[in-house]
N, C-alpha and C positions, 0 to 999 in steps of 0.2 A: 253700870252709869250708862246712859243714852249723850253721846255728844254729839247729837244733832242740832246744828246750833240753833234750827226754828224753837227746838225744847227749850233752851236757857230762855232766849228772848219771851216764849208766851207763860213761862215761869216769871218773868218779870212785869205783867201786864199789871195794873192795881186791882185789885178787891171788886171795884162798882166795876162791869162789863159794860156796863150802861151808858158808861162817861165817855165824853169825846176823844178820840185820837188821832183825827187828823180832820183840821177844818180847811176847806178849798177857799179859794180865791172868788169861787163862783157860788158862795152860799151853801155850800152840802158840808155837813157834819156825818163822820163817820165815826162808829163807835169802835170800842176794843174789841165788842161781841161781832163787829160787821168784820172785822180781821179776821178773829177765829174763824167763823164761821164760811167766810167766802172763800179764804185761800185753804179751807178745809174739802169745797166743792171741788175746787180748781185741782186740789189734790187727785180727790178720784177720778176725775175726767182725764188726768194723767195714766193714773192707773189702769184706767181702764181700756188703754191702747195698751198693755200687753206687750209696754218697753224693758228692756231689762233695766235692771238697778245702775245709777252712773250714768245712764244716757244722758246726751248733752240736751239740754233745751234753749234755743238760739232766739233771743226777741230784739226785732229792731221797732219801738214804738214809741209816739212819743209821749211824753210824760202825762203819767195819771196813779191816782190810787189803785186803781184795778191793777197797773202794773204792777205796781208793789206786792201787790195782794196775788200775783203769779207769782212774782219772785219768791215770797213766802213759801208757796204752795210748791214750785219747786224744793226749796231746800227740804221740808218737812215727809213729802214722797222720798226722797233720797237722789233724786237727782241731779244734775249738774248744771246751773243756770250759766247761761253765754249772753252777758249783754251788748249789744252792737249800738254804735253810734248813731244817731238818726243822719248824719250826713253824709254817712257809707253810700255808694252810688254802687252797678250792677256788678264790675269789674271785683271792688272789693268784696263785694257780700258772696260774689263765688269763691272768692278766695278762702273766706273765713268758711262758708257750707262746707267746701271741698275739704278744707283741714280738719273741721272739728267733727264732720260727717253728724250732725245732731239728728236725733229720733223726732223730733219737735220745733220748727218754727213758726214762730209768732210775729207778724208785721202789720202795718196798719193797711185799712182798706186800700187808698190810695195805690197804695204799691205790690198790691198783691197778684196785679198779672205777673209780671216780672219776680219778684221775687220768688211765687211759686213754681213758676217755671225753671229756674236755677236750681230749687230745692228738690224739686219732684227730677230732674234729669240727676242730682246728684243721690240720688236714691232714698230720701227724706219722704216718709208716708203720709208724715199728718204735718199738714201747714191753717194754723189758723189767724184769723185777724183780732184786733183787739184796736179800737181809737178812744181818743182822749175823751168822748162825751159818751163812756157807759156803754157803749154799741159794741159790735162784731160776734164774729163767730165762736171765738172761746168763751165769751159770758154766755152765749144762746144756749151753748153745747153744758157747759159747768152748771147751769140754772137746773136740769134736770137731776142732777147726784146730789147726797144726803150732805148736809153740813155739820156731818160727825166723821172724824179720822184721825186713824194710829198714826200719831208719828211715828217715821221709820227710826230704828237705832242704826247709826251712827258710830265707827270710831273717829275719835280724833283728828285720823289723819285720813278719812275717806275726802274724799275731792267735794267741794260742795261750788265750786265758780271758775270758769275760766277766764281770762280777761285779756284780749287781744290789744299790746303796747303801739302805739301809734306808729311805729316801723319808719321810723327816717332813712332809717338807713337799712335796707332790704327789704324783704318781705317779712310781715307785722311776725311778733311771736306769741302763744298765747300762754300767759302766767295760770299756773295750777295752784290755786287756794283750799287749804281745806278748811273743814268745819273749825277744826282746830287753833287754824291761823287766824280765823275771822274774829273765833270768840275770845282767845286770849288778847289780842290787842282789844278787842269792845270793851273786855273786862278792863283791860289798864288805862284807858282813857277814862272811862266812868270814873275812877279812883282821881286820876290824874287831872281830871279837868274840874274834877270839884261837882259832878252832876248830883241834883238835890232835886229833895221833893219839889214837886210844884214847878219846877223849870219849864216851860214853853219853847222850842225850837221853830226858830223863820227857817222853812227850808226851800231856797229857792236854787238850788244848785241841778244841774239835768242830773237822769239817775242809771247813764250809762258809766259810770265811770264809779271809782272807790271813793271819791271827796263825796260824792252825793247819795250815793247806794248804800256806802258800806259806814263809810266813817258819820255821817248824819243819821240815816234810818235806825242804824246798830245803837246811834248811842240815843236816840229818842227811846226805840222801843225797849231797850235793854234798862232804862230810867224811869219805863210807866209814863214817859212824858208826851203831851199832847203835840203836834204839830202843826203848825199855820203855813198852809201848803200852798205854793204859788205854781201855777202850770210854767209860768217864765220869769225872767229875772223882770223887776220894775220899780228903779227905786223910787218912785214917788210912795209906792204900796208899800216898799220895806219898810218907811223910815215911818210910814203911818202905823205901822203894826207894832211898831217899838213897846207904845206901852203897855203890851197887852201881851208881849215875850220878856225873855230871858237870855237866850243864847242864839248866835250867827252866824252861820258859817258860809265865807266867801271867798271866790278866787278875787286878786288884787283889781281885776278894772271894776269889779261890783263897788269896791268900796272909793275909787275913782270916782263913779256914776253918782254915786250917794253925796260925796264932798262937791258935788256939781249943783244941787238940790240945797236951796233956801231954806227949807222945811227940816234940813236934820242943824238939830241944835241941841247944846246938854241937857236942858228940860226935855226933850224928847225921846234922847236914847239913856235919860237916868233909871229907869225900871230893869233895863239890858248889866247883865252882870259879866259876860264874855262874848268878845267877838274876837272870830277865827279867822284867818288866811292861810291856804295853801294853795299848792298846786302849780303855782308858779313866784317869780320872787317879788314881792313887795318892794315898792322903791321907798327907800327912806324917807322922802318927802310926803308920799300917801301917810305912811306911819305917824310922821311928828304931824301934819295937818287934822290926822283923824283926833289925834288926842287933844289938840289945841281946841278942835269943834266940839269935840262930845265929854270930852273930861275923863274918856275911856284910854284902855292901851291896848291896842290889837296885837295878838298871841297868832304869830307865826310859828306853822309846824311844818313837818317836814315827810314826806311819803314819799311811794311809788305805786304802782300797779302790782308789782312781783312780792313788796311788805308790807303792806297798808304804810299802818304809820309806825315811824324809827325814833323821829326826835321832836320835841315840843318845848316852846321859850317855860315857863312856870307860871304855871295858876295861883301854886302859892308855894311856902317854902318845901324845899326837897332835901333829905335828910343826906341824901349823896354831895351836895352841893351848898354846905354850911355858909350862911350869909347873901348866897346869889336868890334873890326872888325875884329880879328886875326880868321886865320882857325888852329884850334887848333889840334895836331894828335893826336891821342887816344880817340878824343870827336867827337860826332856825333852831335854839336852846341846846339840850340839854338830850342824851341819849334817854328813852325811854324807859322804867323801869324793866330787866328781863332782856332787854338790844343792849348787845356789846357792839361796838362802834370803833374803827382804827382807821388809820389814814397811812397808805404804805406807799413806798414808790413804784416805777415801774418792773425795779428787780425785786419787788416784796418784801424792803427792809422797812421795818417801823420807823415812819419819821417822826423829831420830836415836834413839841408844841408849838403852836404859829407857822410849821412850815405847810407848804401847799403839798397833795398828792391826791393819790384814787382813794376813795370812801368806801371800804366794805362793813357787811353789818353781819351776823348772826342774832340769832332769836326766835322764841317761839310764833311769831308772827311770820319769817320768811318764807316764802313759798317751796314747794318742792321741786318744782322745776318747770323748765319750757314742755308745753303739749306735743309729743311725738317730734322733740328732737333733743336726742339724749346725748347728743356730740355737742349742739350749742348749750346745755345744759353743763355737761362738765366742764366746757371752756369758762363758765360765766360765775365755778365756785373756787374756792380755792384746795388747795389737800386739806386744809384744817377746817376747812368747812363753812367759809366763810363766805358771801357775794359780795360781788364785783358788782356796785351800782352802776358806775359809767357815771358817776359825777367826781367831779374833782372840789374840794376842800381842806378845810383845816379844822383842826381843834385850838381854842387860844387860850391865854394862860387863865382863866377862869371858869372852862372846860366847857364855853359854848361854842356849837357847832356853825362854822359860817361856810358857805356852799358858793364857790365862786364858778360853775358853771360845769358842763355837760364833758366828760372825754374828749366826744366827738367834736366840739366847738374849740378846744385849744388849738392856738394856732402856731404851726411851729415853723419862726421867721426867721431864716439864716444860723437856723442852727439853737435859736433861743426860746422859750415857752412865752408865748405869750397867752395871759388869761383874760378870755373878754369881758368878766363882770368888772374887774378892775380898772379895763379902760371906760367902760358904758359907766360906771362910776363918777369918772371924772366929768366927763361929758353931761350927764344928767344934772350935773350942778350947776352948770354952765346958765347963764340968764336966758328964759324963752325957752329953754328946752322941754318937752314933756318927757320923749323916752328918747333910747337909741339902743341898737344890735349892731354888736362888732361882729362882723365875719372874715372867715379866712377865706381867700382865692388865690389861686395857681398865680405865679411869677415866674421870669426867665433866669432872676438873678438869686431871690432870693427863695425861691421854693414854694412860698407862700408869705400873703403878706395882708395885713388888714384892712378892711374897709368898714368904714363907719355908714353906718343909715340912720337919719335922725327925724324923730318928728318934733315940731314946733308947737307953745304951745296956743289955743286958741287966741286970735289977735297977735299973736308976738313974729318977728322976722328973724330967722336965725339965715347968718351965714355959713357956710359950707365951709370957705377957706378960715374963717377965724376963727373954727372950732380945733382945724388942725393946728390952727399958729399958736392956740391958747394951750394943747396938751404939749408942744414944742418947750414952753416953760416951765411943766409938771413933770413929766415922764421922759425915761429913757428913751433914746431914738429908736431903737427895734420895734418899742413897741407903739411909734404915734403909726396911726392909720395912714397909707399912702393916699386914698381918696377918702373924700366925704360926700353924703347924699343928702339933703333932705325932701323928704317925701311927704306925702298926704297920711298915709296908713302904714303901718307894720301889720305883716298878714301873720295872723292867729289863728292855732287853734278853736275849739270849742271851750277848750278850757283857762284860753286867755293868753295861752304859752303862745310866745313870738316863736314862727315857724323858721328857723336857721336854715335849715336847707332849702327851702326855696328861695331865700336872699341870695345863698351860696351861688345855687341855679340861675338865679337870674341875673349873677355880676360876673361870673367863671371867666367870660372871656376879655375883660377889661385891659389887662396884660399881656 
């Protein structure tokens, strides 16, 4: 049996290959046959370069359907796809190319000058361009090749993609995902999220990340579902497209931006059956307001570059948790079928229900390790094969998983553990507060203390001293931030996650 992920996706294409697979926001229609033929031509081009099986293809391009075709071509030809965030600059690209040693680099035409210089210097022989307007040397060269291509035979544990994690501490690490990791996860989610014939996905996420590239695209392709393709997120356009679609996946900021649009109503969202949120924590206020406005309950889930998806709030009844069909705000639901999840303390002891500790996971979706980092890989797995996620959380009495933060965000103040998410929850409930971030900064007496950084809702005034005073009546003294700052915005990465490392750097000299 061929475990090549593309073979499984291709087998799920609908019988009518002339039907629309992807409809773009600039009025283009791509059929299933277009995906099959164009990915075959690109695969033949890659094969013509006579690069070894398992060679890396590094890709830093703007979002386009052609970029998806290149991803499919890389899979079907048995190479390893390496998506790179479009925000990365030269020092970062130099590191990734030096570390991954790709045989092929594909970049935007506007970056060709500096990217090609880095690539050639690192020994990469082949550099192509691909732009989001269907131009570039990759397409020009691929046009000369046959549109028939035999999908390469792969084993389940053959490498399919390397995803560089965002590297908030030290150098980014390349998480190695196999064909089996990604296919098992896509099949599990197809069932768990109730994908059905006729589903249509609105795709408004970037495609250099697990969420947009794997969860969304694999989901639609494995179900033979049409995608409504937006080159970038536009709240008005997403809302306008809802009557033609049934599924939407987004990061929390996208939901916040749609809630600011008067056109978001129950009637407008009535054809939709599923709204999924992930990649960053969803505020309870957003969860509740979305339900009030649309009558729909957002399904929050949890995953990471190293594991694809790990847990999910229920779409429907889950036999493992009788009677628990509720999608609960502030939780990321249950471990997915096939995923084993546990919470342990620093000494490696299992913690009882409701106790906060390090989340560890095991399952067919969990990556094989970090690219060329055997020591780091060994460090991140337990003796019995569980991956230490670096997330801190608990499992409540009903089996729902609650994430309280990253272990590196944990603040140890005067010997006491302070979990930022707990304090942020209290601050976010205060009048006028839109969002907050609690960070730990060095302190001569306590070792480390909390500092709250807060953004106000539009038109609201928030008093920093009043925030601290209000917390004093609610929380133990060691949890109270020593300072609070009200700012215009919080620094975020492209997936909407607050970059606490930048805040820590900014405020580290306070005391």
